[in-house]
C-alpha positions in Angstrom: 57.6 -24.2 41.5 56.6 -25.6 44.8 58.7 -28.6 45.9 57.2 -31.0 48.5 58.2 -33.9 50.7 56.5 -36.5 52.8 56.0 -36.8 56.5 56.5 -40.1 58.4 53.1 -41.2 57.4 53.7 -40.6 53.7 51.5 -37.5 53.5 52.7 -34.8 51.1 53.8 -31.6 52.9 55.4 -28.5 51.3 59.1 -28.6 51.8 60.1 -25.8 54.3 63.8 -26.0 53.2 63.0 -24.6 49.7 62.2 -20.9 49.6 58.9 -20.4 47.7 59.3 -18.8 44.3 56.9 -16.1 43.0 53.7 -17.5 41.7 52.6 -16.5 38.2 50.4 -13.4 38.6 51.7 -12.4 42.1 51.7 -8.8 42.9 48.7 -7.9 40.7 48.9 -4.4 39.2 46.2 -2.1 40.5 44.6 -1.4 37.1 43.8 -5.0 36.5 42.8 -5.9 40.0 39.3 -7.4 40.3 37.4 -5.7 43.0 34.1 -7.5 42.8 32.2 -4.4 43.8 29.4 -4.8 41.3 28.9 -8.5 40.8 26.3 -9.5 41.7 24.5 -6.2 42.6 23.1 -6.2 46.1 20.8 -3.2 45.8 18.5 -1.9 43.1 21.0 0.9 42.3 24.0 -1.4 42.2 26.7 -1.9 44.8 29.4 -0.1 46.7 32.7 -0.9 48.3 33.8 0.3 51.7 37.2 1.7 52.3 39.4 0.6 55.3 42.4 2.8 56.0 44.3 4.7 58.7 43.3 8.4 58.9 46.9 9.6 59.4 47.9 12.9 60.9 44.7 15.0 61.1 46.9 18.2 60.7 48.3 17.1 57.4 45.6 17.8 54.8 45.3 17.8 51.0 42.6 19.0 48.7 40.4 16.7 46.6 37.4 17.5 44.3 34.2 15.7 45.5 31.1 16.0 43.3 32.5 19.3 42.0 33.4 20.7 45.5 36.7 21.2 47.1 37.2 19.1 50.3 40.1 18.8 52.6 41.1 15.2 53.6 44.1 13.7 55.3 47.2 13.1 53.2 46.9 9.3 53.6 43.3 9.3 52.4 44.2 11.5 49.4 47.0 9.2 48.5 44.7 6.1 48.6 42.0 7.7 46.5 44.6 8.9 43.9 45.7 5.2 43.6 42.2 3.8 43.6 41.0 5.9 40.7 43.3 3.9 38.4 41.2 0.7 39.1 38.7 -0.4 36.5 35.9 -0.5 39.0 36.2 3.2 39.8 36.9 4.2 36.2 33.5 2.8 35.4 31.9 5.0 38.1 31.9 2.5 41.0 30.7 3.8 44.4 32.8 3.8 47.5 31.9 4.5 51.2 34.5 6.4 53.2 33.8 7.3 56.8 35.6 10.7 56.7 33.5 11.7 53.7 30.2 9.9 54.3 29.7 10.9 57.9 29.6 14.5 59.1 32.2 14.2 61.8 31.1 17.6 63.3 27.5 16.5 63.7 27.3 14.4 66.8 23.7 13.1 66.3 24.6 12.0 62.8 27.9 10.4 63.9 26.0 8.5 66.7 23.6 7.1 64.2 26.2 6.2 61.6 28.6 4.6 64.1 25.8 2.3 65.2 25.5 1.2 61.5 29.2 0.7 60.9 29.1 -3.1 61.2 26.1 -3.2 58.7 27.8 -0.9 56.3 30.9 -3.1 56.0 28.8 -6.3 56.1 26.6 -5.2 53.2 29.4 -3.7 51.0 30.1 -5.5 47.8 33.7 -5.7 49.0 36.1 -3.9 51.2 39.1 -2.2 49.8 42.0 -1.7 52.2 44.6 1.1 51.7 47.8 0.0 53.5 49.8 3.1 52.2 52.3 3.8 49.5 54.7 1.1 48.4 58.2 1.0 49.7 61.4 -0.4 48.1 60.6 -4.0 49.1 56.8 -4.1 49.7 56.3 -6.0 46.5 58.7 -8.7 47.7 56.9 -8.9 51.0 53.5 -9.4 49.3 54.9 -12.1 47.1 56.4 -13.9 50.1 53.1 -13.7 52.0 51.2 -15.0 49.1 53.6 -18.0 48.8 53.5 -18.7 52.6 49.7 -18.8 52.5 49.9 -21.7 50.1 50.9 -23.9 53.1 48.1 -22.9 55.5 45.0 -22.2 53.4 42.3 -22.0 56.1 39.5 -22.1 53.5 40.5 -25.7 52.8 38.5 -26.7 55.9 35.3 -25.4 54.2 35.7 -27.3 50.9 33.1 -29.9 51.8 30.6 -27.8 53.7 27.9 -28.2 51.1 28.0 -32.0 51.4 26.0 -34.2 53.8 26.7 -33.5 57.5 28.7 -36.7 58.0 31.0 -35.8 55.1 31.3 -32.1 56.0 32.1 -32.7 59.7 34.6 -35.5 58.9 36.4 -33.5 56.2 36.7 -30.5 58.5 38.4 -32.6 61.1 40.8 -34.2 58.6 41.5 -30.8 57.0 42.3 -29.4 60.5 44.8 -32.2 61.2 46.5 -31.6 57.8 46.7 -27.9 58.3 48.0 -28.3 61.8 50.7 -30.8 60.6 51.7 -28.4 57.8 52.0 -25.5 60.3 54.0 -27.7 62.8 56.5 -28.6 60.0 57.0 -25.0 59.0 57.4 -23.8 62.5 59.9 -26.5 63.3 62.0 -25.9 60.2 62.1 -22.2 60.7 62.9 -22.7 64.4 65.7 -25.1 63.5 67.7 -22.6 61.5 66.1 -22.3 58.1 65.2 -18.7 58.7 68.4 -17.8 57.0 66.7 -18.6 53.7 64.5 -15.5 54.3 67.0 -13.1 55.9 67.0 -10.6 53.0 63.3 -10.0 53.5 63.0 -9.9 57.3 63.5 -6.1 57.7 61.1 -5.3 54.9 58.7 -7.8 56.5 59.0 -5.9 59.8 58.5 -2.5 58.1 55.4 -3.9 56.4 53.8 -5.0 59.7 54.5 -1.8 61.6 52.5 0.3 59.1 50.0 2.4 61.1 47.1 0.6 59.6 47.6 -2.6 61.4 47.2 -1.1 64.9 44.1 0.9 64.1 41.2 -0.1 66.4 38.5 0.1 63.8 40.1 -2.5 61.5 39.1 -5.1 64.1 35.6 -4.5 63.0 36.3 -3.7 59.4 38.4 -6.8 58.7 36.2 -8.9 61.0 33.1 -8.0 59.1 34.8 -8.4 55.7 35.6 -11.5 53.7 38.6 -13.5 52.4 38.6 -11.6 49.0 39.1 -8.1 50.4 41.5 -6.1 48.3 44.7 -5.1 50.2 46.3 -2.2 48.3 50.0 -1.1 48.7 50.9 1.6 46.3 50.2 0.2 42.8 50.0 -3.4 43.8 47.1 -5.3 45.3 46.8 -8.7 47.1 43.9 -10.2 49.0 43.2 -10.5 52.7 43.2 -14.4 52.5 46.9 -14.4 51.6 48.0 -12.1 54.4 45.6 -13.7 56.8 46.8 -17.3 56.2 50.5 -16.3 56.0 50.5 -14.6 59.4 49.2 -17.9 61.0 52.6 -19.4 60.1 54.6 -16.4 61.0 52.8 -16.1 64.4 54.3 -19.4 65.4 57.9 -18.1 65.1 57.5 -14.5 66.3 60.2 -14.6 68.9 62.8 -16.0 66.4 61.7 -13.4 63.8 62.0 -10.7 66.4 65.5 -11.9 67.6 67.0 -12.0 64.1 65.2 -8.8 62.9 66.7 -6.9 65.9 70.2 -8.0 64.8 69.6 -7.1 61.1 68.1 -3.7 62.1 71.2 -3.1 64.2 73.4 -3.8 61.2 71.5 -1.0 59.4 71.9 1.4 62.3 68.2 1.1 63.3 66.4 0.1 66.5 63.2 -1.9 66.8 60.9 1.0 67.7 57.8 -1.0 68.1 56.6 -4.6 68.0 55.6 -6.2 64.7 51.8 -6.5 64.3 52.0 -10.2 63.1 50.4 -11.7 66.2 47.8 -8.9 66.3 46.8 -9.6 62.7 46.6 -13.3 63.4 44.2 -12.5 66.2 42.0 -10.4 64.0 42.1 -13.3 61.4 40.8 -15.7 64.1 37.9 -13.3 64.8 37.0 -13.0 61.1 37.2 -16.8 60.5 35.2 -17.8 63.5 32.6 -15.1 62.8 32.0 -16.2 59.2 32.6 -20.0 59.2 29.4 -21.9 58.6 27.8 -23.8 61.5 27.3 -27.3 60.1 24.0 -29.1 60.6 23.9 -32.3 62.6 22.3 -35.3 61.0 18.8 -36.0 62.5 18.9 -38.8 65.0 22.4 -40.0 63.9 25.5 -39.6 66.0 28.5 -37.9 64.3 31.6 -40.0 64.0 33.7 -37.0 65.2 33.1 -33.4 66.1 34.5 -30.8 63.6 36.8 -28.0 64.6 35.1 -24.6 64.2 38.2 -22.7 63.2 42.0 -22.4 63.4 43.4 -23.2 66.8 46.9 -22.1 66.0 46.2 -18.4 66.3 47.3 -16.3 69.3 43.8 -15.9 70.9 42.3 -18.2 73.4 39.1 -18.1 75.5 35.6 -16.6 74.7 34.9 -14.2 71.9 34.5 -11.4 74.5 37.9 -12.0 75.9 39.4 -12.2 72.4 37.9 -8.9 71.3 39.0 -7.1 74.5 42.5 -8.4 74.1 42.6 -7.1 70.5 41.3 -3.7 71.6 43.8 -3.4 74.4 46.7 -3.4 71.9 45.0 -1.1 69.3 45.1 2.6 68.7 42.1 5.0 68.6 42.1 8.8 68.5 38.8 9.0 70.4 38.7 6.9 73.6 35.0 6.2 73.1 35.7 4.3 70.0 37.4 1.6 72.1 33.8 0.5 72.9 31.9 1.7 69.9 34.4 0.0 67.5 33.7 -3.4 69.0 30.0 -3.8 69.2 29.2 -5.2 65.8 32.0 -7.8 65.6 31.0 -11.3 64.5 30.8 -13.8 67.3 30.7 -11.1 70.1 27.9 -11.8 72.5 25.0 -9.3 72.5 25.8 -7.0 75.4 22.6 -4.9 75.2 24.5 -1.7 75.3 22.8 1.7 74.7 22.9 3.4 71.4 26.4 4.9 70.7 26.5 8.4 72.0 29.5 10.7 71.7 27.9 13.1 74.1 28.5 10.7 77.0 31.7 10.9 79.0 34.4 8.3 78.5 33.9 7.2 82.1 30.2 6.6 81.5 30.7 4.6 78.3 33.5 2.5 79.8 31.5 1.9 82.9 28.3 0.9 80.9 30.4 -1.5 78.9 32.0 -3.1 81.9 28.6 -3.5 83.6 27.1 -5.1 80.5 30.0 -7.6 80.4 29.5 -8.5 84.1 25.7 -8.7 83.9 25.9 -11.1 81.0 27.7 -13.5 83.4 31.4 -12.8 82.8 34.1 -11.4 85.0 36.7 -11.7 82.1 37.2 -8.0 82.0 39.2 -8.4 85.2 42.0 -9.7 83.0 42.6 -6.2 81.7 42.8 -4.4 85.1 46.3 -3.3 86.3 45.5 -1.8 89.7 46.5 1.8 88.9 43.8 4.3 89.8 42.2 5.6 86.6 41.4 9.3 86.0 40.3 10.5 82.6 38.6 13.8 81.8 38.8 14.7 85.5 36.7 11.6 86.5 37.8 8.6 88.6 36.9 5.2 87.3 35.7 2.3 89.6 38.5 -0.2 90.0 36.5 -2.9 88.2 36.3 -0.8 85.0 39.3 -1.8 82.7 41.3 1.2 81.4 40.6 0.6 77.7 42.2 3.9 76.9 45.5 2.6 78.3 47.9 4.7 76.1 50.5 5.6 77.2 49.9 3.0 79.9 51.1 -0.5 79.5 48.4 -3.2 79.7 49.3 -6.2 81.9 50.3 -9.5 80.5 47.2 -11.7 80.2 47.0 -14.9 82.3 46.0 -17.4 79.6 44.9 -21.0 79.9 41.9 -23.0 81.0 41.9 -22.6 84.8 39.2 -23.2 87.4 40.4 -21.5 90.6 36.9 -21.4 92.0 36.3 -25.1 91.3 33.2 -24.2 89.4 32.8 -24.7 85.7 29.1 -24.0 85.8 29.0 -20.3 86.5 28.0 -18.5 89.7 26.9 -21.5 91.7 27.8 -22.6 95.2 27.0 -25.8 96.9 23.6 -27.3 96.1 22.4 -24.9 93.4 22.8 -21.6 95.3 23.3 -18.8 92.8 25.6 -15.9 93.7 25.6 -13.6 90.7 27.6 -10.4 90.8 25.4 -7.3 91.1 25.6 -3.5 91.3 24.0 -1.7 94.2 20.8 0.1 93.2 21.7 3.1 95.4 25.3 3.4 93.9 26.1 1.4 90.8 29.8 2.3 91.2 29.8 -0.5 93.8 30.1 -4.1 92.5 29.3 -7.0 94.8 30.9 -10.4 94.1 31.1 -13.6 96.2 34.2 -15.6 97.2 36.8 -15.9 99.9 40.3 -14.7 100.9 42.6 -17.6 100.0 46.0 -15.9 100.6 47.6 -12.7 101.6 50.6 -11.1 99.8 53.7 -11.3 101.9 56.8 -10.7 99.7 57.2 -9.0 96.3 59.8 -9.0 93.5 60.9 -5.8 91.9 59.0 -3.9 89.2 60.6 -4.4 85.9 62.8 -1.7 84.6 60.7 -1.3 81.4 57.5 -0.9 83.5 58.8 1.9 85.7 58.1 4.4 83.0 54.4 3.6 83.4 54.6 3.4 87.2 52.6 5.8 89.3 52.8 5.1 93.0 54.5 6.0 96.2 55.2 2.6 97.6 58.5 0.9 97.0 59.0 -0.7 93.5 62.1 -2.8 94.6 62.2 -6.2 96.3 60.1 -6.6 99.4 61.3 -9.7 101.3 58.6 -11.9 102.8 58.2 -11.6 106.6 57.4 -15.3 107.1 59.8 -18.1 106.6 58.6 -20.5 103.9 60.6 -23.8 103.8 59.4 -25.8 100.8 58.2 -29.3 101.7 57.2 -32.0 99.3 53.4 -31.9 99.0 52.8 -28.3 100.2 50.0 -28.2 97.6 51.6 -26.4 94.6 51.3 -27.3 91.0 54.1 -29.8 91.4 53.1 -31.1 94.8 54.8 -34.4 94.2 58.1 -32.8 93.2 60.4 -31.5 96.0 62.1 -29.2 93.5 60.8 -25.6 94.1 62.5 -24.6 90.9 59.5 -26.1 89.1 57.2 -23.5 90.7 59.5 -20.8 89.5 59.6 -21.5 85.8 55.9 -22.5 85.9 55.0 -19.1 87.5 57.2 -17.1 85.1 55.2 -18.5 82.1 51.9 -18.3 83.9 51.5 -22.1 83.4 51.1 -21.9 79.6 52.8 -21.3 76.3 52.4 -17.9 74.7 49.2 -19.1 73.0 47.6 -20.5 76.1 48.4 -24.2 75.8 49.4 -25.9 79.1 53.2 -25.6 79.6 55.2 -28.9 79.8 58.4 -29.8 81.6 60.4 -28.7 78.5 59.9 -25.1 79.7 62.1 -25.9 82.7 64.9 -24.9 80.4 64.2 -21.3 81.6 66.3 -22.1 84.7 69.3 -22.8 82.4 68.6 -20.2 79.7 70.0 -16.9 81.0 73.5 -15.4 81.8 74.3 -15.0 85.5 71.6 -12.9 87.1 74.4 -11.2 89.2 76.7 -10.6 86.2 76.6 -8.0 83.3 73.4 -7.8 81.3 73.0 -9.1 77.8 73.6 -6.6 75.0 71.1 -3.8 74.6 69.7 -5.2 71.4 69.4 -8.7 72.7 65.9 -10.2 72.9 66.9 -11.8 76.2 67.5 -8.4 77.9 63.9 -7.8 79.1 63.5 -11.2 80.7 67.0 -11.1 82.2 66.3 -7.7 83.8 63.0 -9.0 85.2 64.8 -11.8 86.9 68.0 -9.9 87.9 66.0 -7.1 89.5 64.4 -9.7 91.8 67.4 -12.0 92.2 67.5 -11.5 96.0 63.8 -12.3 96.6 63.6 -15.1 99.1 61.7 -18.2 97.8 61.6 -21.2 100.1 64.3 -19.5 102.2 66.7 -19.2 99.2 67.3 -16.3 96.8 65.7 -16.4 93.4 69.1 -16.4 91.7 70.1 -19.7 93.4 67.5 -21.6 91.3 69.1 -20.5 88.0 72.2 -22.1 86.3 74.0 -19.6 84.1 73.7 -20.3 80.4 76.9 -21.9 79.0 77.9 -23.0 75.5 78.7 -26.5 76.6 75.1 -27.2 77.9 72.7 -25.1 76.0 69.0 -26.0 76.2 67.0 -27.0 73.2 66.7 -23.8 71.1 63.0 -24.3 70.2 62.0 -25.1 73.8 64.0 -22.1 75.1 62.5 -19.7 72.5 59.0 -20.9 73.3 59.5 -20.6 77.1 61.1 -17.1 76.8 58.2 -15.9 74.6 55.7 -17.1 77.1 57.6 -15.4 79.9 57.8 -12.1 78.0 54.1 -12.2 77.4 53.1 -13.0 81.0 55.5 -10.8 83.0 54.5 -7.6 81.1 53.3 -5.1 83.8 53.7 -7.8 86.5 56.0 -8.7 89.4 56.7 -11.8 91.4 55.1 -12.4 94.7 55.2 -14.8 97.7 52.0 -15.3 99.7 51.6 -15.9 103.5 51.6 -19.7 103.0 54.6 -19.7 100.7 52.9 -19.9 97.3 54.7 -18.2 94.4 52.6 -15.9 92.2 52.8 -13.5 89.3 50.7 -10.4 90.2 50.0 -6.9 88.7 52.9 -4.5 89.3 50.7 -2.3 91.6 50.3 -5.1 94.1 51.5 -4.2 97.7 52.3 -6.3 100.8 49.1 -7.3 102.7 46.9 -7.1 99.6 44.6 -10.1 99.6 44.2 -12.9 97.0 40.6 -13.7 96.4 38.9 -16.7 94.8 35.7 -15.3 93.3 32.9 -17.7 92.5 32.3 -18.0 88.8 35.8 -16.6 87.9 38.6 -18.8 86.6 41.6 -17.1 88.1 42.6 -15.6 91.5 42.2 -11.9 91.9 44.4 -9.5 93.9 42.4 -6.9 95.9 43.1 -4.2 98.5 41.0 -3.1 101.4 40.6 0.7 101.2 37.8 1.6 103.6 34.4 0.6 104.9 30.7 1.3 104.5 27.5 0.8 106.6 25.2 -2.0 105.4 22.5 -4.3 106.8 18.7 -3.9 107.3 19.2 -1.1 109.8 22.3 0.4 108.3 24.4 -0.6 111.3 26.6 -3.3 109.8 30.1 -2.2 109.1 31.6 -3.8 105.9 34.9 -3.5 104.2 35.4 -1.8 100.8 38.0 -3.1 98.3 39.6 -2.1 95.1 40.5 -4.7 92.5 44.2 -4.7 91.5 43.9 -7.5 88.8 44.2 -11.1 88.1 47.1 -13.2 89.4 48.7 -16.6 88.6 49.3 -18.4 91.8 51.2 -21.7 91.3 49.1 -24.3 93.3 45.8 -22.4 93.4 44.7 -22.4 89.8 42.7 -25.6 89.8 40.3 -25.4 92.8 43.0 -26.4 95.3 42.0 -23.4 97.4 38.4 -24.4 97.3 39.3 -27.9 98.6 41.6 -26.6 101.3 39.4 -23.8 102.6 35.8 -24.2 101.6 35.2 -28.0 101.2 37.0 -28.6 104.4 34.8 -26.1 106.3 37.7 -23.8 107.4 36.1 -20.8 105.6 32.8 -19.7 104.1 31.8 -18.0 101.0 31.1 -14.3 101.7 30.3 -11.1 99.7 33.0 -8.6 98.7 32.2 -5.0 97.7 34.4 -3.4 95.1 34.5 0.3 94.5 
C-alpha cells in the first residue's frame, strides 16, 4: 500500500517516510514475462528481439548448439541464453539478434557494415532484452525497491496528453514537469534529512546491483538509447522493465553522495571496500539521452501563441549541455574492449547531431578515427570536445595524437572533472563571431590537418599552482613538480578586483566558488549555501579523516595545497575546522562536497598573474597561458611549445601551442575578460595554432 501526504499547497505527494511495500506482481517470473517481440509484426516474416549484454571475459567460453552446430560463446552469453529459453516467446520459436553470433567478428568488412547498422538494428527490433547477469541473494529485493521508487517519478506522465490539441499538450507537460520536480525534491530532502535508515538493509545489495559490468559497457549507451521504456531487464529468473530502473535512478541520482557515504560504512562492517563507484549517475545520464531522443516534439498551434513553453524532458538528471557533450561525457566513463568502438558506438544515438563521419572502418588506426571524430565535432561548430582534454601527451599504437583530440581511450587514465554550467567567457552566445559580423571559424590547415587554428586572446598567465591530488598521482606522467608552486607575484585582494564576487571583500568566496567550479554537481549555478565548504572539513594541518571516510579525497585535495598563497595568505587560513558545536547544514554540505569531488578530479588549484583563482587540469605548469577562444564558453589553458613559418612568403614566425584543457577561473567566466581586454582596446583578437 502506498501512503501519501500533502505539500503546503495541498497537492498529494507520496510520503517519503514510509518505505514502499512490494507491489502485486513485482519481480515477474521469467516464464511469464511478456516480451512483446511478435506483436504487432514489423516484417513480413515476423519480428525479432535484440539482446543487450556484457560480453564478459573473452577467455572464458562455453559451448552452445546453434542451428545444429557447436559454437563457443562467452560464459555470460551462455548463461543469458540458458535463462531466456524458458521464456514463452522463445519457446514458440521467437527470433533474437545477438552481435557475437550474427556478426562474423573475424571478417572486418562484414563487421564494418554491420556496426554501421547497429542503431537501425536496435531501433527496428520488436523489443530489446537486457541480460544483467545471474541473480544474487538480494537482487530480487533490489528490483522490487526500484519498481516502487519509480512510482514517485514516472517520466512518462509528461506524455499523457501528447495526443491532445497543442495548447492542452504543452500546458499539461509543463504542469506534469512541475509535479514531478516537486515529488523529486520531496524525496531527495527526506532521504537527505536522515530517512535513509529506512533502506539501510538494501544499500549494499543496491550497490552490488549497480556495479554489475553491464552498466559501464559503452555499447549500452546506444542500445538503451535506441530502445524503449518497455525493454525487458533480466536478472537470473526475474525480469523487470527499463522504465522502472530508469525512473528510480532519477531519484537515487539526487542523493548519490549520501548513498555513497553510508554504503562505504556498511561495506566496512562487512569487511569490504568500495572498489568502484556505483553506476547510478551514469544510468541516469543514459536515461536522459533515451528520453530526449524519443520524446515527441509537439506541434505549435498555427498563428496562436502558446500560454507556456513545455519542458522537453527531465531536467533533474546528471547531464547538462548539448547532446554532443552529453554523449561524450557518457562515453568517457564507459568501458570498451576495442578503442575504436568509443566512436563507432556513439554515431547512431538519438539526438546526436549528424557529424558526417566516414563509414565505420576497423582497418583504420585508432589515431585516425579519433582525429576524424574530433575534426567532425569542431567543423560542425563546436569546441566542446576541449572539456575532455587533460593535457597529457597521448600515444596509442605508437602514434602521437594532436593535443586537441580528446583521449577517449582514457583507461587507465583518469578523465578530468568536467566544468559544468552555462558560461560565456568569450562574451559571445552567437558562435564564432567578432565585432560587426566578422566570422572567425576554427579551421584545419590544408597542408597539415594536424594543426588547428582558432581565434582568441591571452587573458591571463599561470603564476602559482596547488599540489596534484594524491589520488591523481597514479595517473600522473610528467617530470615537472607536482607539489605546490607558490605564485611569484604578490596578489593582495582588493574589493572590486573583478572576480565573481567583486562586491565582496571576502576572498574566501572565490575559494569555495572555484572548488565547485561555480555550480552544483548537476550544473546548476552554486549559491551562497555552498560557502559551508569553508567550515566543513577537519583541520587541514591535522590528521586526515578515516580511510573509509567520503571526506578523505576532498580533504587531501585541500591539505596538499594548504600552503598555497592566495591574496597573500595560505589556503588553510580561509578554512575553519569542522566542529560538533557549529556544523553546517548537512544537505548543503553534502551537495557542496559532491560538486567539489566532481570538479577537482584530475585538476589542481592555480593563481594567475593578476591574482585570479582557478581550477585547471593537473598537467598545467607555471607560465602556461589562459586563453579566451571566440565561440567557446570556458577559458582554455595552453602551452607554447615551438614555432612555425607562416605568411604569404613563408617568412612570418608564429608560435605553436598545445591545448592542456578547460579551466574554471573565478571572475573570467562571464565575458569579464572580453570587457577588460578587448572592448577596452587593450588587446586584439588573434589566431592561435594548436598542434
